[in-house]
MARBA-3410 file (N, C-alpha, C, O; in Angstrom, 1 decimal):
243
0.8,-1.2,0.0,0.0,0.0,0.0,0.9,1.2,0.0,1.8,1.4,0.8 ~ 0.6,2.2,-0.9,1.4,3.4,-1.0,1.2,4.3,0.2,0.1,4.4,0.7 ~ 2.3,5.0,0.5,2.2,6.0,1.6,1.5,7.2,1.2,1.7,7.7,0.0 ~ 0.7,7.8,2.0,0.0,9.1,1.7,0.3,10.1,2.7,0.8,9.8,3.8 ~ 0.0,11.4,2.4,0.1,12.5,3.3,-0.7,12.2,4.6,-1.9,11.8,4.5
-0.1,12.5,5.7,-0.9,12.3,7.0,-0.4,11.0,7.7,-0.7,10.8,8.9 ~ 0.2,10.1,7.0,0.7,8.8,7.6,1.9,9.1,8.5,2.8,9.9,8.1 ~ 2.0,8.4,9.6,3.2,8.4,10.4,4.0,7.1,10.0,3.5,6.0,9.9 ~ 5.3,7.4,9.6,6.1,6.3,9.1,7.4,6.2,9.8,7.9,7.2,10.4 ~ 8.1,5.0,9.8,9.4,4.9,10.3,10.3,5.0,9.1,10.2,4.2,8.1
11.3,5.9,9.1,12.1,6.3,8.0,13.6,6.1,8.3,14.1,6.6,9.3 ~ 14.2,5.3,7.4,15.7,5.1,7.5,16.2,5.9,6.3,15.7,5.9,5.2 ~ 17.4,6.6,6.5,17.9,7.4,5.4,19.4,7.7,5.6,20.0,7.5,6.7 ~ 20.0,8.0,4.5,21.4,8.6,4.5,21.4,9.8,3.6,21.0,9.7,2.4 ~ 21.8,10.9,4.1,21.9,12.2,3.4,23.3,12.5,3.1,24.2,12.4,4.0
23.6,13.0,1.9,25.0,13.4,1.5,24.9,14.7,0.7,23.9,15.0,0.0 ~ 26.0,15.4,0.7,26.2,16.6,-0.1,27.6,16.6,-0.6,28.6,16.5,0.1 ~ 27.7,16.8,-1.9,29.0,16.8,-2.6,29.7,15.5,-2.3,31.0,15.4,-2.2 ~ 29.0,14.4,-2.2,29.5,13.1,-1.9,29.9,12.8,-0.5,30.4,11.7,-0.2 ~ 29.7,13.7,0.4,30.1,13.6,1.8,28.8,13.4,2.7,27.9,14.2,2.6
28.7,12.3,3.4,27.6,12.0,4.3,27.5,13.0,5.4,28.5,13.2,6.2 ~ 26.3,13.6,5.6,26.2,14.6,6.7,25.2,14.0,7.8,25.2,14.5,8.9 ~ 24.4,13.0,7.4,23.5,12.4,8.4,23.1,11.0,7.9,22.9,10.8,6.7 ~ 22.9,10.1,8.9,22.4,8.8,8.5,21.8,8.1,9.8,22.1,8.4,10.9 ~ 20.8,7.3,9.5,20.2,6.5,10.6,20.8,5.1,10.7,20.4,4.4,11.6
21.7,4.8,9.9,22.3,3.5,9.8,23.7,3.5,10.6,24.6,4.2,10.2 ~ 23.8,2.7,11.6,25.0,2.7,12.4,26.2,2.2,11.6,27.3,2.7,11.6 ~ 26.0,1.1,10.7,27.1,0.6,9.9,27.6,1.6,8.9,28.8,1.6,8.6 ~ 26.7,2.4,8.4,27.1,3.4,7.4,27.9,4.5,8.1,28.9,4.9,7.5 ~ 27.5,4.9,9.3,28.3,5.9,10.0,29.7,5.4,10.4,30.7,6.1,10.3
29.8,4.1,10.7,31.1,3.5,11.1,32.0,3.4,9.8,33.2,3.7,9.9 ~ 31.4,3.0,8.7,32.2,2.9,7.5,32.6,4.3,7.0,33.7,4.4,6.5 ~ 31.8,5.3,7.3,32.1,6.6,6.8,33.1,7.4,7.7,33.7,8.3,7.4 ~ 33.2,6.9,9.0,34.1,7.5,9.9,33.4,8.6,10.7,34.0,9.4,11.4 ~ 32.0,8.7,10.6,31.3,9.8,11.3,30.5,9.3,12.5,29.7,10.0,13.1
30.8,8.0,12.9,30.1,7.4,14.0,30.3,8.2,15.3,31.4,8.6,15.6 ~ 29.2,8.3,16.0,29.2,9.0,17.3,28.6,8.1,18.4,27.5,7.6,18.2 ~ 29.3,7.9,19.5,28.9,7.0,20.6,27.6,7.5,21.2,26.8,6.7,21.7 ~ 27.4,8.8,21.2,26.2,9.4,21.9,24.9,9.4,21.1,23.9,9.9,21.6 ~ 25.0,9.0,19.8,23.8,9.1,18.9,23.1,7.8,18.8,23.8,6.7,18.7
21.8,7.8,18.7,21.0,6.6,18.4,20.9,6.5,16.9,20.4,7.3,16.2 ~ 21.3,5.3,16.5,21.2,5.0,15.0,20.0,4.1,14.9,20.1,2.9,15.1 ~ 18.9,4.6,14.5,17.6,3.9,14.3,16.7,4.7,13.5,16.9,5.9,13.3 ~ 15.6,4.1,12.9,14.7,4.9,12.0,14.0,6.0,12.9,13.7,5.8,14.0 ~ 13.8,7.1,12.2,13.0,8.2,12.9,11.5,8.0,12.5,11.2,7.5,11.4
10.7,8.5,13.4,9.2,8.4,13.1,8.8,9.8,12.7,9.0,10.8,13.5 ~ 8.2,10.0,11.6,7.7,11.3,11.1,6.3,11.2,10.6,5.9,10.1,10.2 ~ 5.7,12.4,10.5,4.4,12.4,9.8,4.6,13.0,8.4,5.2,14.1,8.3 ~ 4.1,12.3,7.4,4.2,12.8,6.0,3.4,14.1,5.9,2.2,14.1,6.2 ~ 4.0,15.2,5.5,3.4,16.5,5.4,3.4,17.3,6.7,2.7,18.3,6.8
4.2,16.8,7.7,4.2,17.4,9.0,5.4,18.4,9.2,5.6,18.8,10.3 ~ 6.1,18.6,8.1,7.3,19.5,8.1,8.4,18.9,9.1,9.1,19.7,9.7 ~ 8.4,17.6,9.2,9.4,17.0,10.1,10.7,16.7,9.5,11.7,16.5,10.1 ~ 10.7,16.8,8.1,12.0,16.7,7.3,11.9,17.8,6.3,10.9,18.5,6.2 ~ 13.0,18.0,5.6,13.1,19.1,4.6,12.0,18.9,3.5,11.6,17.7,3.3
11.5,20.0,2.9,10.4,19.9,2.0,10.6,18.9,0.8,9.7,18.1,0.5 ~ 11.8,18.9,0.2,12.0,18.1,-0.9,11.9,16.6,-0.6,11.4,15.8,-1.4 ~ 12.4,16.2,0.6,12.3,14.8,1.0,10.9,14.5,1.4,10.4,13.4,1.1 ~ 10.2,15.4,2.1,8.8,15.2,2.6,7.9,14.9,1.3,7.1,14.0,1.4 ~ 8.1,15.7,0.3,7.3,15.6,-0.9,7.6,14.2,-1.6,6.6,13.6,-2.1
8.8,13.8,-1.6,9.2,12.6,-2.3,8.6,11.3,-1.6,8.5,10.3,-2.3 ~ 8.3,11.4,-0.4,7.9,10.2,0.4,6.4,9.8,0.0,6.1,8.6,0.0 ~ 5.6,10.8,-0.4,4.2,10.5,-0.8,4.2,9.5,-2.0,4.8,9.8,-3.0 ~ 3.4,8.5,-1.8,3.2,7.6,-2.9,4.2,6.4,-3.0,4.1,5.5,-3.8 ~ 5.2,6.4,-2.0,6.2,5.4,-2.0,5.7,4.1,-1.3,4.7,4.2,-0.5
6.3,3.0,-1.5,6.0,1.7,-0.9,6.9,1.4,0.3,8.0,1.7,0.3 ~ 6.3,0.7,1.2,7.1,0.2,2.4,8.1,-0.8,2.0,7.7,-1.7,1.2 ~ 9.3,-0.7,2.5,10.3,-1.7,2.3,11.1,-1.6,1.0,12.0,-2.4,0.7 ~ 10.9,-0.6,0.2,11.6,-0.3,-1.0,12.6,0.8,-0.8,12.3,1.8,-0.2 ~ 13.8,0.6,-1.4,14.8,1.7,-1.3,14.7,2.7,-2.4,14.5,2.3,-3.6
14.8,4.0,-2.1,14.6,5.0,-3.1,15.8,6.0,-3.0,16.5,6.0,-2.0 ~ 16.0,6.8,-4.0,17.0,7.8,-4.1,16.4,9.1,-4.6,15.5,9.0,-5.5 ~ 16.8,10.2,-4.1,16.2,11.5,-4.6,17.3,12.6,-4.4,18.1,12.6,-3.4 ~ 17.4,13.5,-5.4,18.2,14.6,-5.4,17.4,15.9,-5.1,16.4,16.1,-5.8 ~ 17.8,16.7,-4.1,17.0,17.8,-3.7,17.7,19.1,-3.9,18.9,19.3,-3.4
17.1,20.1,-4.5,17.7,21.4,-4.8,17.8,22.2,-3.5,17.0,21.9,-2.6 ~ 18.7,23.2,-3.4,18.7,24.0,-2.2,17.4,24.7,-1.8,17.1,24.8,-0.6 ~ 16.6,25.0,-2.8,15.3,25.7,-2.6,14.4,24.8,-1.8,13.5,25.3,-1.1 ~ 14.5,23.5,-1.9,13.6,22.6,-1.2,14.4,21.8,-0.1,13.9,20.8,0.4 ~ 15.6,22.4,0.2,16.4,21.8,1.3,16.6,22.9,2.4,15.6,23.2,3.1
17.7,23.5,2.5,18.0,24.5,3.5,18.2,25.9,2.9,18.7,26.8,3.6 ~ 17.7,26.1,1.7,17.7,27.4,1.1,19.1,27.8,0.6,20.1,27.1,0.8 ~ 19.1,29.0,-0.1,20.4,29.5,-0.6,21.2,30.2,0.5,20.7,30.4,1.6 ~ 22.4,30.4,0.3,23.3,31.2,1.2,22.9,32.6,1.3,22.6,33.2,0.3 ~ 22.9,33.2,2.5,22.6,34.6,2.7,23.8,35.3,3.2,24.2,35.1,4.4
24.5,36.1,2.4,25.7,36.8,2.8,25.5,37.7,4.0,26.5,38.1,4.7 ~ 24.3,38.2,4.2,24.1,39.1,5.4,24.2,38.3,6.7,24.2,38.9,7.8 ~ 24.2,37.0,6.6,24.3,36.2,7.9,25.8,35.8,8.2,26.1,35.1,9.1 ~ 26.7,36.4,7.4,28.2,36.3,7.7,28.6,37.6,8.4,28.6,38.7,7.8 ~ 29.0,37.5,9.7,29.3,38.6,10.5,30.7,38.7,11.0,31.4,37.6,11.2
31.3,39.9,11.1,32.6,40.1,11.7,32.5,40.6,13.1,31.8,41.6,13.3 ~ 33.1,39.9,14.0,32.9,40.2,15.5,34.3,40.4,16.1,35.2,39.6,15.8 ~ 34.4,41.4,17.0,35.7,41.6,17.7,36.0,40.3,18.6,35.2,39.8,19.2 ~ 37.3,39.9,18.5,37.8,38.8,19.3,37.5,38.9,20.7,37.3,37.9,21.4 ~ 37.6,40.1,21.3,37.4,40.4,22.7,36.0,40.0,23.2,35.8,39.9,24.4
35.0,39.8,22.3,33.7,39.4,22.7,33.6,37.9,23.0,32.5,37.5,23.6 ~ 34.6,37.2,22.7,34.6,35.7,23.0,35.1,35.5,24.4,36.0,36.2,24.8 ~ 34.6,34.5,25.0,35.0,34.1,26.3,36.4,33.4,26.3,37.2,33.5,27.2 ~ 36.6,32.7,25.1,37.9,32.1,24.9,38.4,32.4,23.5,37.6,32.8,22.6 ~ 39.6,32.2,23.2,40.2,32.6,21.9,39.5,31.8,20.8,39.5,30.6,20.8
38.9,32.6,19.8,38.2,31.9,18.7,39.1,31.2,17.8,40.2,31.7,17.5 ~ 38.7,30.0,17.3,39.5,29.3,16.3,38.5,28.9,15.1,37.3,28.7,15.3 ~ 39.1,28.7,14.0,38.3,28.3,12.8,37.6,26.9,13.1,38.3,26.0,13.5 ~ 36.3,26.9,12.9,35.5,25.7,13.1,34.8,25.7,14.5,33.9,24.9,14.7 ~ 35.1,26.7,15.3,34.4,26.8,16.6,33.0,27.1,16.4,32.6,28.1,15.6
32.1,26.4,17.1,30.6,26.7,17.0,30.3,27.8,18.1,30.8,27.7,19.2 ~ 29.5,28.7,17.7,29.1,29.8,18.6,27.6,30.0,18.6,26.9,29.6,17.6 ~ 27.1,30.7,19.6,25.6,31.0,19.7,25.5,32.5,20.0,26.1,33.0,20.9 ~ 24.7,33.2,19.2,24.5,34.6,19.5,23.1,35.0,19.0,22.6,34.6,17.9 ~ 22.3,35.7,19.9,21.0,36.2,19.5,20.1,35.0,19.1,19.2,35.2,18.2
20.2,33.9,19.8,19.4,32.8,19.5,19.7,32.0,18.2,19.0,31.1,17.8 ~ 20.9,32.4,17.6,21.3,31.7,16.3,22.6,30.9,16.5,23.4,31.3,17.4 ~ 22.7,29.8,15.8,23.9,29.1,15.8,24.8,29.4,14.6,24.3,29.5,13.5 ~ 26.1,29.5,14.9,27.0,29.8,13.8,28.4,29.1,14.0,28.6,28.5,15.0 ~ 29.2,29.3,13.0,30.6,28.7,13.1,31.6,29.7,12.7,31.4,30.5,11.7
32.7,29.8,13.4,33.8,30.7,13.0,34.5,30.1,11.8,35.0,29.0,11.7 ~ 34.5,31.0,10.7,35.1,30.5,9.4,36.5,31.2,9.2,37.2,30.8,8.3 ~ 36.8,32.2,9.9,38.1,32.9,9.8,38.4,33.8,11.0,37.5,34.3,11.6 ~ 39.7,34.0,11.2,40.1,34.9,12.3,41.2,35.8,11.7,42.2,35.3,11.3 ~ 40.8,37.1,11.6,41.7,38.0,11.0,42.1,39.1,12.0,41.2,39.9,12.4
43.3,39.1,12.4,43.7,40.1,13.4,42.9,40.0,14.7,42.9,39.0,15.3 ~ 42.2,41.1,15.0,41.4,41.1,16.2,39.9,40.9,16.0,39.1,41.2,16.8 ~ 39.6,40.4,14.8,38.2,40.1,14.5,38.0,38.7,14.0,38.9,38.1,13.3 ~ 36.9,38.1,14.3,36.5,36.7,13.9,35.3,36.8,13.0,34.4,37.6,13.2 ~ 35.4,36.0,11.9,34.3,36.0,11.0,33.4,34.8,11.3,33.8,33.6,11.3
32.1,35.0,11.5,31.2,34.0,11.9,30.1,33.8,10.8,29.5,34.8,10.4 ~ 29.9,32.6,10.4,28.9,32.3,9.4,27.6,31.7,10.1,27.7,30.6,10.7 ~ 26.5,32.4,10.0,25.3,32.0,10.7,24.4,31.2,9.7,23.2,30.9,10.1 ~ 24.8,31.0,8.5,24.0,30.2,7.5,24.0,28.8,8.0,24.9,28.3,8.7 ~ 23.0,28.1,7.7,22.9,26.6,8.0,24.1,26.0,7.2,24.4,26.4,6.1
24.7,25.0,7.8,25.9,24.3,7.2,25.6,23.8,5.8,26.5,23.5,5.0 ~ 24.3,23.5,5.5,24.0,22.9,4.2,23.3,23.9,3.3,22.7,23.6,2.3 ~ 23.2,25.2,3.7,22.6,26.2,2.9,23.4,26.3,1.5,24.6,26.3,1.5 ~ 22.6,26.4,0.5,23.1,26.5,-0.9,23.6,25.2,-1.5,24.1,25.2,-2.6 ~ 23.4,24.1,-0.8,23.9,22.8,-1.3,22.7,22.0,-1.9,21.6,22.0,-1.3
23.0,21.2,-2.9,22.1,20.2,-3.5,22.4,18.9,-2.7,23.5,18.5,-2.5 ~ 21.3,18.3,-2.2,21.4,17.1,-1.3,21.0,15.9,-2.0,20.0,15.9,-2.8 ~ 21.6,14.8,-1.7,21.2,13.5,-2.2,20.8,12.6,-1.0,21.6,12.5,0.0 ~ 19.7,11.9,-1.1,19.2,11.1,-0.1,18.9,9.6,-0.6,18.4,9.5,-1.7 ~ 19.3,8.7,0.2,18.9,7.3,-0.1,18.1,6.9,1.1,18.5,7.1,2.3
16.9,6.4,0.9,16.0,6.1,2.0,15.1,4.9,1.8,14.9,4.5,0.6 ~ 14.5,4.4,2.9,13.5,3.4,2.8,12.5,3.6,3.9,12.9,4.0,5.0 ~ 11.2,3.4,3.6,10.2,3.5,4.6,10.0,2.1,5.2,9.6,1.1,4.6 ~ 10.2,1.9,6.5,10.3,0.6,7.2,8.9,0.2,7.7,8.6,-1.0,7.9 ~ 7.9,1.1,7.8,6.6,0.7,8.3,5.8,2.0,8.7,6.3,3.1,8.7
4.5,1.7,9.0,3.6,2.8,9.4,3.4,2.6,10.9,3.4,1.5,11.5 ~ 3.1,3.8,11.6,2.8,3.8,13.0,1.3,4.2,13.1,1.0,5.3,12.8 ~ 0.5,3.3,13.6,-0.9,3.6,13.7,-1.4,4.0,15.1,-2.4,4.7,15.3 ~ -0.7,3.5,16.1,-1.1,3.7,17.5,-0.9,5.2,17.9,0.2,5.7,17.7 ~ -1.9,5.9,18.4,-1.8,7.3,18.7,-0.8,7.6,19.7,-0.2,8.7,19.7
-0.6,6.7,20.7,0.4,7.0,21.8,1.8,7.0,21.2,2.6,7.8,21.5 ~ 2.1,6.0,20.3,3.4,5.9,19.6,3.6,7.2,18.7,4.7,7.6,18.6 ~ 2.5,7.6,18.1,2.6,8.8,17.3,2.9,10.0,18.1,3.8,10.9,17.7 ~ 2.3,10.1,19.3,2.6,11.3,20.2,4.0,11.2,20.7,4.7,12.2,20.8 ~ 4.5,10.0,21.0,5.9,9.8,21.5,6.8,10.3,20.4,7.8,10.9,20.7
6.5,10.0,19.2,7.4,10.4,18.1,7.5,11.9,17.9,8.5,12.4,17.7 ~ 6.3,12.6,18.1,6.3,14.0,18.0,7.2,14.7,19.1,8.0,15.6,18.8 ~ 7.0,14.2,20.3,7.8,14.7,21.4,9.3,14.5,21.2,10.1,15.3,21.5 ~ 9.6,13.3,20.7,11.0,12.9,20.4,11.6,13.9,19.3,12.8,14.2,19.4 ~ 10.8,14.2,18.3,11.3,15.1,17.3,11.7,16.4,17.8,12.7,17.0,17.4
10.8,17.0,18.7,11.0,18.3,19.1,12.0,18.4,20.4,12.6,19.5,20.6 ~ 12.0,17.4,21.1,12.8,17.5,22.4,13.9,16.5,22.5,14.7,16.6,23.4 ~ 13.9,15.5,21.6,15.0,14.5,21.6,15.1,13.7,22.9,16.1,13.3,23.4 ~ 13.9,13.4,23.5,13.8,12.5,24.7,12.6,11.7,24.5,11.6,12.0,23.9 ~ 12.7,10.5,25.2,11.5,9.6,25.2,10.7,9.8,26.5,11.3,10.0,27.6
9.4,9.7,26.4,8.5,9.9,27.6,7.6,8.8,27.7,7.1,8.2,26.6 ~ 7.2,8.4,28.9,6.2,7.4,29.1,4.8,8.2,28.9,4.7,9.3,29.4 ~ 3.9,7.5,28.2,2.6,8.1,28.0,1.5,7.1,28.1,1.7,5.9,27.9 ~ 0.3,7.6,28.4,-0.9,6.7,28.4,-2.1,7.5,27.9,-2.2,8.7,28.3 ~ -3.0,6.9,27.2,-4.2,7.5,26.7,-5.4,6.9,27.2,-5.7,5.7,26.9
-6.3,7.6,27.9,-7.5,7.1,28.4,-8.6,8.1,28.2,-8.5,9.3,28.6 ~ -9.7,7.7,27.5,-10.9,8.6,27.3,-10.5,9.9,26.7,-11.1,10.9,27.0 ~ -9.6,9.9,25.7,-9.2,11.1,25.0,-8.2,12.0,25.7,-7.8,13.1,25.3 ~ -7.7,11.6,26.9,-6.8,12.3,27.7,-5.4,11.6,27.6,-5.2,10.5,28.1 ~ -4.5,12.3,27.1,-3.1,11.8,27.0,-2.3,12.3,28.2,-2.1,13.5,28.3
-1.8,11.4,29.0,-1.0,11.8,30.2,0.4,11.5,29.9,0.8,10.3,29.5 ~ 1.3,12.5,30.0,2.7,12.3,29.8,3.4,12.4,31.1,3.4,13.4,31.8 ~ 4.1,11.3,31.4,4.9,11.3,32.7,6.3,11.9,32.4,7.1,11.4,31.6 ~ 6.5,13.0,33.2,7.7,13.8,33.0,8.8,13.4,34.0,8.4,13.2,35.2 ~ 10.0,13.3,33.6,11.1,13.0,34.6,11.3,14.3,35.5,11.1,15.4,35.0
11.7,14.0,36.7,12.0,15.1,37.6,13.0,16.1,37.1,14.0,15.6,36.5 ~ 12.8,17.4,37.2,13.7,18.3,36.7,13.6,18.7,35.3,14.5,19.4,34.7 ~ 12.6,18.2,34.6,12.5,18.5,33.1,12.4,20.0,32.9,12.7,20.4,31.8 ~ 11.9,20.8,33.8,11.7,22.2,33.6,13.1,22.9,33.5,13.1,24.1,33.1 ~ 14.1,22.2,33.8,15.5,22.8,33.7,16.1,22.5,32.3,17.2,22.9,32.0
15.4,21.7,31.5,15.9,21.3,30.2,15.5,22.3,29.2,14.3,22.5,29.0 ~ 16.4,23.0,28.6,16.1,24.1,27.6,15.3,23.6,26.4,14.4,24.3,25.9 ~ 15.6,22.4,26.0,14.9,21.8,24.8,13.4,21.6,25.1,12.6,21.8,24.3 ~ 13.2,21.2,26.4,11.8,21.0,26.8,11.0,22.3,26.8,9.9,22.4,26.3 ~ 11.6,23.3,27.4,11.0,24.6,27.4,10.7,25.2,26.1,9.7,25.9,25.9
11.6,25.0,25.1,11.4,25.5,23.8,10.5,24.7,22.9,9.8,25.2,22.0 ~ 10.5,23.3,23.1,9.8,22.4,22.2,8.4,21.9,22.6,7.7,21.4,21.8 ~ 8.1,22.0,24.0,6.9,21.4,24.4,5.6,22.0,23.8,4.7,21.3,23.5 ~ 5.6,23.3,23.6,4.4,23.9,23.1,4.1,23.5,21.6,3.0,23.2,21.3 ~ 5.2,23.4,20.8,5.0,22.9,19.4,4.6,21.5,19.4,3.8,21.1,18.6
5.2,20.7,20.3,4.8,19.3,20.3,3.4,19.0,20.7,2.7,18.2,20.0 ~ 2.9,19.7,21.7,1.5,19.6,22.1,0.6,20.1,20.9,-0.5,19.5,20.6 ~ 0.9,21.2,20.3,0.2,21.8,19.2,0.0,20.7,18.1,-1.1,20.5,17.5 ~ 1.1,20.1,17.7,1.1,19.1,16.6,0.3,17.8,17.0,-0.3,17.2,16.2 ~ 0.3,17.5,18.3,-0.5,16.3,18.7,-1.9,16.6,18.5,-2.7,15.7,18.0
-2.4,17.8,18.8,-3.8,18.1,18.6,-4.1,18.2,17.1,-5.2,17.8,16.7 ~ -3.2,18.7,16.3,-3.4,18.9,14.9,-3.4,17.6,14.1,-4.1,17.5,13.1 ~ -2.5,16.7,14.5,-2.2,15.6,13.6,-2.7,14.2,14.1,-2.8,13.3,13.3 ~ -3.1,14.1,15.4,-3.5,12.8,15.9,-5.0,12.9,16.4,-5.4,13.7,17.2 ~ -5.7,12.0,15.8,-7.2,11.9,16.2,-7.3,11.2,17.5,-6.6,10.3,17.9
-8.4,11.6,18.2,-8.8,11.0,19.5,-8.1,11.5,20.7,-8.3,11.0,21.8 ~ -7.3,12.6,20.6,-6.7,13.2,21.8,-7.3,14.5,22.0,-7.2,15.4,21.1 ~ -8.0,14.7,23.1,-8.7,15.9,23.4,-8.0,16.8,24.4,-8.3,18.0,24.6 ~ -7.2,16.1,25.2,-6.5,16.9,26.3,-5.1,16.2,26.5,-5.0,15.0,26.4 ~ -4.2,17.1,26.9,-2.8,16.6,27.2,-2.5,17.0,28.6,-2.6,18.2,28.9
-2.1,16.1,29.5,-1.8,16.4,30.8,-0.3,16.1,31.0,0.2,15.0,30.7 ~ 0.5,17.1,31.5,1.9,16.9,31.7,2.1,16.7,33.2,1.8,17.5,34.0 ~ 2.6,15.5,33.5,2.6,15.0,34.9,4.1,14.9,35.4,4.8,13.9,35.0 ~ 4.6,15.8,36.2,5.9,15.7,36.7,5.9,15.2,38.1,5.1,15.6,39.0 ~ 6.8,14.3,38.4,6.9,13.7,39.8,8.3,13.8,40.3,9.3,13.7,39.5
8.5,13.8,41.6,9.8,13.8,42.2,9.9,12.6,43.2,9.0,12.3,43.9 ~ 11.0,11.9,43.2,11.3,10.8,44.1,12.2,11.3,45.2,13.2,12.1,45.0 ~ 12.0,10.8,46.4,12.9,11.2,47.5,14.3,10.6,47.2,14.4,9.4,47.0 ~ 15.3,11.5,47.2,16.6,11.0,46.9,17.2,10.1,48.0,16.8,10.2,49.2 ~ 18.0,9.1,47.6,18.6,8.2,48.5,19.6,8.9,49.4,19.7,8.5,50.6
20.2,9.9,48.9,21.1,10.7,49.8,20.3,11.8,50.5,19.8,12.7,49.8 ~ 20.0,11.6,51.7,19.1,12.5,52.5,19.6,13.9,52.6,18.8,14.8,52.9 ~ 20.9,14.1,52.3,21.4,15.5,52.4,21.2,16.2,51.1,21.5,17.4,51.1 ~ 20.7,15.6,50.1,20.5,16.2,48.8,19.1,16.6,48.6,18.2,15.7,48.8 ~ 18.8,17.8,48.2,17.5,18.2,48.0,16.9,17.6,46.7,17.7,17.4,45.8
15.6,17.2,46.6,15.0,16.6,45.4,15.2,17.5,44.2,15.5,17.0,43.1 ~ 15.1,18.8,44.3,15.2,19.7,43.2,16.6,19.7,42.7,16.9,19.8,41.5 ~ 17.6,19.7,43.7,19.0,19.7,43.3,19.3,18.4,42.5,20.0,18.5,41.5 ~ 18.8,17.3,42.9,19.0,16.0,42.2,18.4,16.1,40.8,19.0,15.6,39.9 ~ 17.2,16.7,40.7,16.5,16.9,39.4,17.4,17.7,38.5,17.4,17.4,37.3
18.0,18.8,39.0,18.8,19.6,38.2,20.0,18.8,37.6,20.3,19.0,36.4 ~ 20.6,18.0,38.4,21.7,17.2,38.0,21.3,16.2,36.9,22.0,16.0,35.9 ~ 20.1,15.6,37.1,19.7,14.7,36.1,19.4,15.4,34.7,19.7,14.8,33.7 ~ 18.8,16.6,34.8,18.5,17.3,33.6,19.8,17.7,32.9,19.9,17.6,31.6 ~ 20.8,18.1,33.6,22.1,18.5,33.0,22.8,17.3,32.4,23.4,17.4,31.3
22.7,16.1,33.0,23.2,14.9,32.4,22.6,14.5,31.1,23.2,14.1,30.1 ~ 21.2,14.7,31.0,20.5,14.4,29.8,20.9,15.3,28.7,21.0,14.9,27.5 ~ 21.0,16.6,29.0,21.4,17.6,28.1,22.8,17.3,27.5,23.0,17.5,26.3 ~ 23.7,16.9,28.3,25.1,16.6,27.9,25.0,15.4,26.9,25.8,15.4,25.9 ~ 24.2,14.4,27.2,24.1,13.2,26.4,23.6,13.6,25.0,24.1,13.1,24.0
22.6,14.5,25.0,22.0,14.9,23.7,23.0,15.7,22.8,22.9,15.6,21.6 ~ 23.9,16.4,23.5,24.9,17.2,22.7,26.0,16.4,22.2,26.8,16.9,21.3 ~ 26.2,15.2,22.7,27.4,14.4,22.2,27.2,13.9,20.8,28.0,13.2,20.2
END
């Protein structure tokens, strides 16, 4: 049966630009390519077709495809990460950095992520364009299956926006999400929970209410405050995600 817009699917893929792999869900491909990362999960991602969960060119190509078949598609910059914008290349005084800037250093400013591309005298040049802006992308992919269960669909949406797995249960139209202690200290959670809940209501039938349930367990070390322990757990999760 052909995949259609609105379906939730498990997607495996390898993306490359100029013959260089920039992302893959296959562990063996990453190891062969030399880009393997210990902190990354290599497994199919779950997305909704038409849900803007992947770049437009790939999203469009998925419609009408069959489960279990391998496909290839070439995507122009206009339907990938757009063209390069020279106004996003900034020159910044070196003194504004906390540590000496070097070429390749990633930086964050005004809510944007950039990379240092040059250091000239007392100024550093930062490129805030997406690393794949202006590039034509090649994807090899296969659709491994469809996800029909609404709870699994909701889990997938939260994972896409927050990069964490949550326990959930659905009863009488109420989706209850069990939150780990200290989740409020996770920046990804604060930034992504609103969009995740919005998409659950928009894309998943049968969910009329979302309840976010946070609980704290008494720490084994009685000298440690529960909130302090929660902060440490949140920091550990954030560090794992950044690896």
